[in-house]
Legacy VTK file of the C-alpha trace (Angstrom):
# vtk DataFile Version 3.0
C-alpha trace
ASCII
DATASET POLYDATA
POINTS 430 float
-182.424 72.390 -64.297
-184.595 75.051 -62.657
-182.094 75.596 -59.834
-179.212 75.892 -62.307
-181.206 78.396 -64.314
-181.842 80.381 -61.151
-178.187 80.468 -60.141
-177.159 81.465 -63.667
-179.744 84.240 -63.642
-178.337 85.685 -60.411
-174.723 85.365 -61.540
-175.358 86.949 -64.949
-177.351 89.769 -63.347
-174.648 90.585 -60.800
-171.909 90.314 -63.431
-173.674 92.704 -65.789
-174.482 95.220 -63.075
-171.134 95.181 -61.283
-169.152 95.305 -64.522
-171.407 98.110 -65.819
-172.045 96.239 -69.056
-175.705 97.226 -68.804
-177.712 99.544 -66.591
-179.434 97.925 -63.573
-182.912 98.580 -64.961
-182.100 96.747 -68.201
-180.425 93.805 -66.466
-183.260 93.415 -63.935
-185.815 93.096 -66.731
-183.998 91.327 -69.555
-182.000 88.675 -67.646
-184.900 87.051 -65.727
-187.197 87.397 -68.754
-184.785 85.453 -70.945
-184.290 82.907 -68.156
-188.060 82.401 -67.892
-188.331 81.854 -71.653
-185.459 79.339 -71.563
-187.168 77.579 -68.650
-190.344 77.100 -70.669
-192.494 79.688 -68.889
-193.342 81.738 -71.965
-197.089 81.595 -71.315
-196.797 82.710 -67.688
-193.869 85.122 -67.723
-196.114 88.173 -68.169
-198.167 87.146 -65.130
-195.029 86.622 -63.045
-193.760 90.074 -64.022
-197.097 91.680 -63.244
-197.297 89.969 -59.843
-193.807 91.212 -59.052
-194.674 94.766 -60.086
-197.792 94.661 -57.916
-195.738 93.564 -54.922
-193.276 96.423 -55.360
-195.825 99.090 -56.356
-196.393 100.551 -52.855
-192.616 100.819 -52.363
-192.236 102.464 -55.755
-194.912 105.044 -54.986
-193.371 105.673 -51.576
-189.985 106.168 -53.185
-191.250 108.694 -55.747
-193.001 110.856 -53.205
-190.234 110.469 -50.613
-187.718 111.845 -53.127
-190.058 114.724 -53.929
-190.733 115.379 -50.236
-187.097 115.468 -49.169
-186.178 117.288 -52.367
-188.609 120.077 -51.522
-187.251 120.312 -47.974
-183.678 120.398 -49.252
-184.573 123.198 -51.661
-186.120 125.064 -48.744
-182.797 124.870 -46.866
-184.193 122.699 -44.096
-181.023 120.671 -43.629
-178.533 123.539 -43.764
-178.755 124.439 -40.030
-178.457 120.743 -39.170
-175.324 120.423 -41.297
-173.791 123.513 -39.762
-174.535 122.187 -36.265
-172.898 118.857 -37.093
-169.876 120.692 -38.442
-169.534 122.591 -35.200
-169.597 119.300 -33.279
-167.305 117.217 -35.481
-165.494 119.888 -37.447
-164.404 119.115 -40.979
-162.653 115.859 -40.103
-164.030 113.141 -42.421
-163.237 110.440 -39.840
-165.452 112.099 -37.225
-168.163 112.766 -39.795
-168.088 109.116 -40.885
-168.412 107.933 -37.284
-171.267 110.379 -36.732
-172.984 109.009 -39.838
-172.732 105.446 -38.527
-174.105 106.353 -35.107
-176.949 108.389 -36.624
-177.950 105.504 -38.908
-177.834 103.051 -35.997
-180.063 105.254 -33.859
-182.572 105.835 -36.640
-182.690 102.099 -37.380
-183.940 101.373 -33.888
-187.387 101.205 -35.496
-186.183 98.307 -37.655
-187.079 99.936 -40.971
-184.383 100.205 -43.602
-186.493 102.588 -45.662
-186.940 105.011 -42.754
-183.214 104.829 -41.933
-182.223 105.713 -45.472
-184.906 108.377 -45.868
-183.783 110.155 -42.697
-180.006 109.670 -42.714
-179.106 110.187 -46.379
-180.866 113.530 -47.001
-179.436 114.891 -43.739
-175.832 113.863 -44.432
-175.549 114.035 -48.234
-175.174 117.840 -48.500
-172.405 117.690 -45.899
-170.529 114.963 -47.775
-170.880 116.892 -51.023
-169.733 120.152 -49.453
-166.575 118.551 -48.072
-165.836 116.509 -51.184
-166.412 113.152 -49.480
-167.505 110.358 -51.804
-171.148 109.394 -51.861
-170.219 105.714 -52.066
-168.661 106.064 -48.616
-171.890 107.506 -47.240
-173.892 104.646 -48.773
-171.516 102.011 -47.389
-171.514 103.383 -43.845
-175.290 103.745 -43.717
-175.775 100.273 -45.259
-173.465 98.586 -42.742
-175.054 100.407 -39.803
-178.619 99.626 -40.829
-177.762 96.049 -41.794
-176.138 95.193 -38.479
-178.932 96.883 -36.518
-181.449 94.827 -38.501
-180.560 91.831 -36.295
-182.580 93.398 -33.456
-185.502 91.264 -32.170
-188.091 93.379 -33.954
-186.185 93.282 -37.238
-187.735 91.311 -40.081
-185.034 88.590 -40.372
-184.982 87.797 -36.637
-188.763 87.689 -36.440
-188.881 85.364 -39.457
-186.182 83.111 -38.012
-187.990 82.844 -34.680
-191.294 82.092 -36.412
-189.739 79.438 -38.649
-188.106 77.719 -35.664
-191.236 78.153 -33.525
-189.327 79.768 -30.653
-189.658 83.020 -28.762
-187.788 85.807 -30.528
-186.016 86.859 -27.327
-184.819 83.291 -26.763
-183.332 83.361 -30.242
-181.771 86.816 -29.982
-180.613 87.182 -26.369
-177.404 85.098 -26.688
-176.524 87.166 -29.780
-176.389 90.473 -27.918
-172.614 90.473 -27.373
-171.791 89.453 -30.992
-174.153 92.137 -32.308
-172.572 94.798 -30.076
-169.171 93.711 -31.364
-170.510 93.949 -34.897
-171.748 97.496 -34.298
-168.383 98.450 -32.817
-166.683 96.975 -35.865
-168.947 99.022 -38.157
-167.910 102.179 -36.307
-164.279 101.148 -36.796
-164.902 100.636 -40.526
-166.550 104.064 -40.664
-163.479 105.571 -39.011
-161.151 103.894 -41.527
-163.306 104.985 -44.458
-163.334 108.497 -43.047
-159.538 108.499 -42.926
-159.477 107.428 -46.575
-161.762 110.328 -47.461
-159.161 112.836 -46.280
-157.300 112.175 -49.531
-160.383 112.990 -51.577
-161.520 116.118 -49.798
-161.738 119.367 -51.664
-159.868 122.323 -50.259
-162.508 124.246 -48.364
-161.529 127.657 -47.166
-163.536 129.771 -44.809
-166.747 128.756 -43.129
-168.611 125.880 -44.781
-171.880 127.725 -44.388
-170.594 130.368 -46.802
-169.802 127.669 -49.362
-173.314 126.351 -49.070
-174.783 129.778 -49.750
-172.863 130.967 -52.792
-175.561 129.806 -55.236
-177.987 132.728 -55.528
-180.640 130.597 -57.218
-180.588 128.153 -54.323
-180.715 131.019 -51.847
-183.901 132.281 -53.474
-185.556 128.916 -52.871
-184.737 128.729 -49.171
-187.423 129.250 -46.580
-185.589 129.801 -43.261
-188.748 131.082 -41.550
-190.363 127.701 -42.193
-187.500 125.696 -40.652
-189.458 124.611 -37.568
-192.489 123.690 -39.643
-190.389 121.637 -42.077
-188.559 119.820 -39.291
-191.880 119.115 -37.599
-193.242 117.707 -40.870
-190.309 115.273 -41.029
-190.822 114.213 -37.415
-194.552 113.705 -37.907
-193.966 111.660 -41.063
-191.419 109.424 -39.306
-193.607 108.962 -36.216
-196.581 107.972 -38.366
-194.329 105.556 -40.273
-193.047 103.957 -37.070
-196.507 103.691 -35.507
-197.850 102.165 -38.699
-200.947 104.344 -38.662
-200.793 104.807 -42.413
-199.040 102.935 -45.233
-195.613 104.476 -46.066
-196.654 105.530 -49.566
-199.682 107.384 -48.212
-197.526 109.088 -45.574
-195.131 110.508 -48.145
-197.855 111.450 -50.613
-199.509 113.565 -47.918
-196.209 114.880 -46.534
-195.054 115.945 -49.999
-198.318 117.722 -50.703
-198.199 119.702 -47.463
-194.500 120.566 -47.833
-194.971 121.770 -51.407
-198.020 123.920 -50.684
-196.591 125.528 -47.551
-193.084 126.205 -48.886
-194.050 127.126 -52.445
-197.687 128.288 -52.607
-197.243 129.672 -56.127
-198.345 127.117 -58.737
-195.482 128.022 -61.067
-192.950 127.467 -58.275
-194.589 124.142 -57.438
-194.270 122.965 -61.014
-190.604 123.967 -61.132
-189.803 122.177 -57.864
-191.478 118.965 -59.029
-189.696 119.173 -62.379
-186.350 119.659 -60.592
-186.666 116.329 -58.803
-188.762 114.368 -61.292
-185.768 112.937 -63.145
-184.254 111.363 -60.032
-187.638 110.033 -58.891
-188.429 108.513 -62.287
-185.003 106.949 -62.758
-185.021 105.122 -59.441
-188.713 104.245 -59.588
-188.032 102.520 -62.900
-185.305 100.456 -61.222
-187.664 99.543 -58.373
-190.351 98.294 -60.764
-187.694 96.437 -62.741
-186.616 94.791 -59.481
-190.244 93.817 -58.977
-190.277 91.962 -62.287
-187.020 90.256 -61.323
-188.309 88.910 -58.004
-191.695 88.126 -59.533
-190.146 85.894 -62.186
-187.776 84.149 -59.757
-190.627 83.396 -57.356
-193.258 82.596 -59.965
-191.081 80.149 -61.877
-190.029 78.423 -58.650
-186.337 79.184 -59.224
-185.865 80.422 -55.665
-187.422 77.280 -54.182
-185.314 75.058 -56.457
-182.128 76.922 -55.511
-182.971 76.452 -51.838
-183.390 72.698 -52.269
-180.074 72.391 -54.110
-178.233 74.520 -51.563
-179.378 72.306 -48.710
-178.730 69.056 -50.558
-175.206 70.177 -51.429
-174.060 70.003 -47.802
-172.068 66.767 -47.248
-173.166 64.500 -44.401
-169.675 64.803 -42.898
-170.313 68.495 -42.334
-173.729 67.989 -40.760
-172.601 69.017 -37.292
-170.958 72.115 -38.766
-174.138 73.392 -40.390
-174.525 76.309 -37.923
-170.997 77.496 -38.748
-171.535 77.035 -42.489
-174.827 78.903 -42.247
-173.059 81.854 -40.649
-170.444 81.903 -43.411
-172.953 81.815 -46.284
-175.609 83.976 -44.603
-174.543 87.348 -45.996
-173.873 86.170 -49.602
-177.182 84.277 -49.469
-178.910 87.672 -49.397
-177.954 88.027 -53.058
-179.763 84.772 -53.909
-182.773 84.506 -51.605
-185.401 86.951 -50.407
-186.007 86.734 -46.621
-189.222 84.697 -46.838
-187.669 82.095 -49.134
-184.595 81.723 -46.965
-186.115 81.767 -43.489
-189.214 79.749 -44.317
-187.663 77.564 -47.002
-183.917 77.073 -46.601
-183.344 77.601 -42.884
-185.880 75.073 -41.516
-184.278 72.339 -43.631
-180.796 73.381 -42.493
-181.835 73.438 -38.836
-183.571 70.057 -38.945
-180.585 68.545 -40.758
-178.222 69.998 -38.156
-180.361 68.536 -35.367
-179.983 65.067 -36.887
-176.221 65.411 -36.506
-176.463 66.574 -32.910
-176.177 70.315 -33.496
-178.575 72.807 -31.884
-181.209 73.882 -34.376
-181.366 77.300 -32.683
-177.718 77.838 -33.541
-178.634 77.691 -37.229
-181.179 80.472 -36.757
-178.698 82.576 -34.809
-176.042 82.089 -37.455
-178.500 82.965 -40.224
-179.488 86.335 -38.774
-175.841 87.383 -38.700
-175.994 88.050 -42.421
-179.052 86.877 -44.346
-180.976 90.077 -45.087
-179.292 91.796 -42.126
-175.811 92.901 -43.183
-176.811 91.632 -46.621
-180.082 93.457 -47.178
-178.702 96.885 -48.221
-176.718 95.321 -51.105
-179.235 92.741 -52.318
-181.045 93.307 -55.634
-183.975 91.427 -54.077
-184.924 94.263 -51.700
-186.432 97.618 -52.565
-184.424 99.249 -49.772
-181.187 98.723 -51.709
-182.502 100.786 -54.592
-183.855 103.380 -52.192
-180.352 103.716 -50.706
-178.543 104.105 -54.022
-181.291 106.349 -55.345
-181.026 108.782 -52.445
-177.237 108.853 -52.658
-177.277 109.023 -56.459
-174.701 106.277 -56.988
-174.516 103.226 -59.227
-175.645 99.833 -57.872
-172.471 98.147 -59.091
-170.251 100.730 -57.386
-172.198 100.316 -54.160
-172.013 96.526 -54.223
-168.297 96.426 -55.018
-167.481 98.712 -52.119
-169.974 97.471 -49.532
-170.163 93.686 -49.995
-166.624 92.953 -48.686
-167.227 95.077 -45.575
-170.669 93.538 -45.021
-169.258 90.017 -45.291
-166.381 90.907 -42.965
-168.822 92.315 -40.394
-170.779 89.057 -40.453
-167.582 87.032 -40.001
-166.532 89.180 -37.039
-169.876 88.533 -35.328
-169.665 84.840 -36.222
-166.172 84.520 -34.734
-167.307 86.236 -31.532
-170.331 83.923 -31.382
-168.074 80.878 -31.679
-165.622 82.174 -29.053
-168.311 82.802 -26.431
-170.068 79.515 -27.266
-173.254 80.906 -28.775
-172.623 78.973 -31.984
-170.884 75.616 -31.681
-168.408 74.195 -34.165
LINES 1 431
430 0 1 2 3 4 5 6 7 8 9 10 11 12 13 14 15 16 17 18 19 20 21 22 23 24 25 26 27 28 29 30 31 32 33 34 35 36 37 38 39 40 41 42 43 44 45 46 47 48 49 50 51 52 53 54 55 56 57 58 59 60 61 62 63 64 65 66 67 68 69 70 71 72 73 74 75 76 77 78 79 80 81 82 83 84 85 86 87 88 89 90 91 92 93 94 95 96 97 98 99 100 101 102 103 104 105 106 107 108 109 110 111 112 113 114 115 116 117 118 119 120 121 122 123 124 125 126 127 128 129 130 131 132 133 134 135 136 137 138 139 140 141 142 143 144 145 146 147 148 149 150 151 152 153 154 155 156 157 158 159 160 161 162 163 164 165 166 167 168 169 170 171 172 173 174 175 176 177 178 179 180 181 182 183 184 185 186 187 188 189 190 191 192 193 194 195 196 197 198 199 200 201 202 203 204 205 206 207 208 209 210 211 212 213 214 215 216 217 218 219 220 221 222 223 224 225 226 227 228 229 230 231 232 233 234 235 236 237 238 239 240 241 242 243 244 245 246 247 248 249 250 251 252 253 254 255 256 257 258 259 260 261 262 263 264 265 266 267 268 269 270 271 272 273 274 275 276 277 278 279 280 281 282 283 284 285 286 287 288 289 290 291 292 293 294 295 296 297 298 299 300 301 302 303 304 305 306 307 308 309 310 311 312 313 314 315 316 317 318 319 320 321 322 323 324 325 326 327 328 329 330 331 332 333 334 335 336 337 338 339 340 341 342 343 344 345 346 347 348 349 350 351 352 353 354 355 356 357 358 359 360 361 362 363 364 365 366 367 368 369 370 371 372 373 374 375 376 377 378 379 380 381 382 383 384 385 386 387 388 389 390 391 392 393 394 395 396 397 398 399 400 401 402 403 404 405 406 407 408 409 410 411 412 413 414 415 416 417 418 419 420 421 422 423 424 425 426 427 428 429
C-alpha cells in the first residue's frame, strides 16, 4: 500500500508538472501532502514537511544569495567581456557555442558539485544565448548532460555512495568505467553539436557586432562598472575556490560574496535597494520551489514511501533475470533518479540488487558500476528530488516541465550509450 502510494505520488507529480496543469511549487506541496493524508499520516505530516524544509534550508539560502550575487555582477557588466571573447573564438555559430558550453560545464564540474557548475556556467553563457536568440532550454539541457555525466567521477556523490555501500575502494569501482564515461562525454558533445545545429533555425537576425547589441540599453549601460571588472572576476574566483575547498558552507559564501559585490559596485544605498529589488522576484520564485521540494522529499522519506518503493522494486525482479541484474540496473538507473534520492537508492536499493545478483553468479561490483551510469549522475539535473535541478532551471529561467521533456530523453540515451560500451568491453556482463 505504502509503495503504491509512493509510486502514484511520483507519477501524479511528474504528470502535473510536465503537462503544466499546475505550477511546480503547487504540485510539490499539494501532491505529497494529500498522499500523506491518504496514507494515514495526518498527525505527522507537518513534522515531515518541517524536517524536509530544514534539510533544504541551507540550499535555499545559498540559492537566494547566489542569484543576487550573480545578478549584481551581471548588472555591472562583468560577463560582457567574457561573452565577447567567446564570440571571437567561436563566432556566432550556435553549434560551436553549444560545444563550448558543454566543454565549459565539464571542466567546471571537475570539482563534483552540480551547484557550482550551474552557478558558474549559466550566468556566463545565458547572456550570449539570449543575444543570439538561442533557446534557454538548450542551454539547460547541455549543461545538465555535461554535469550529469561528469558526476560519475570518483569524487562525485553517487560513485562515493556506491563504493561505500559495496564496501570497496572507489577507484576499484570506477577505474573500469573510464572508457564508457569518456564515450559518454563524447556523446554529450555530439548531442550539444546537434542541438546547436537545431538552434540555427531559431536564431534572431543579428547584424553588426554583437557587442553593440549588448550595449543599446542606456539604462543597463548606466549600471555597468567596467573599471571593477578585475575585482568582480576575482570575487567570483574567490567564491568558487572557497566553495571547492569547503572552508565555509555554500550559503555563507554567497551571503558574504553578495554583500561585498553590492557594496563595492553600488555604494549608494538607493542603488543597492534598486539592485536587490530587480532580482528579488527571481530569487523568491525559485526559493519557494526549493522549499516546496523540501516538503516533498521530507514527506516521502518521513512516511517511508521511498523505502517501501525500494523494497517493491527489488522484489519485482524475476528469479530468471537474476544474472541480468547488472544490465537491468543500468537500464533503470537514470529513470530511478526520478523516484529515489541518492541515499535511498545507493544505501537501500543497490545493496539488495547487488547481493541478489551475486546469488545468481553475477559480479556485485557490476551492479554498482551500472548504477552510477545514471542514478543521480545523468539523472540528477532532471530529478525533482535534488535542489540542483531547481537551481539549474532557476538560473536559466525556464519551466521544470519544459526542461524535463527536453532533457530526460537525452539523459537516458547517454546512459544507454555508456551501458552499451560497458557491455562491449566486458565491464558489465550480460
